[in-house]
Residue, then its C-alpha position, 0 to 999 in steps of 0.5 A: m791902731l792901724l796895722n799895715n801888712p805888706d803881704p796880704g797872705t801872711a798872718i800879722k804877728i802881734i807882740p805884747a808890750p814888754t813887762p816892766l823889769p823889777i827893781k832891786v833895793y838894798l835895805s839896811g839898818e834898824i829893820g827886821n830883815p835887812g838885805v837886797y829886795e826885788l820889787p815891781a817897778n813903781s813900788r813904794l817904801e811901804d811895799l819894801i817895809i812890808l816885804a822886809g817883814g819889819q816895822l819902822p823903829s819908834g821915833s823914825e818918820f819916813n814918807l812911806v809913799s816915796k817911790l823906790y828906784d833900781g839900785q837905791h840904798i835905804h838905811i832905816s834908823s830911829t833918828p834919820f831925818i823927818q819929812r814934813d808936808h811934802p815927800s820931796i822936801t827933807f828936814n834934817s836934825s838942824d831943820f835945814v830944808q833940802v829939796n829932793i831933786n827926784e821928786a820936787s815940783l817946778e815950784e820947789l825947784i825954783s826955790l833953790p838958789g840959781i834955779g829959775e823956771t827954765r832950769a827947773k823945767d830942764i831938771i824935770l825934763y832930764r829926770e823924766s827922760h833919763g830916770y832918777f838922779d842917783t847922786i846929787e852930782d848927777i844934776l851936773n848932767v842937766p844942760g845949763i847947770g855947771e860947777a858954780t850952780f852946783e856949789q850953791l845947790q849941793d847942801k840944799i838938794v838930796t836924792n831918793s837915797i834914804d840914809 
């Protein structure tokens, strides 16, 4: 790294990079200690479950490596949804496939109605520059996605909220 000091007689002050702020996640449902938990950025669902001192109820299947985000609400139940094969695709009780727009790959986004390669790239770029979508309606903030496209998507997409 090249530093430029306009005044050679003055010491250069080097400031360390900022520490990422912790996130807060609300945990509810069938878990030993529900409540609001503070975790380091980039934490996973497994970290939260361990911190809560609980185990998941039998019969529940959650993707324990799902990334958590600030302000997320996770509801633990013995019959929520079953995630199979890929963390960004959710299967609900009727086996209807839903795509997690916060974690989906380009190919998974393209599989959605009304979303081609260009729009899928726009979704990925938007979430990389603005962070996770809090609700499915937030996808309307992506340039090129309007009400008509959202109507086609709303039953086929989910966010990281696990409830």
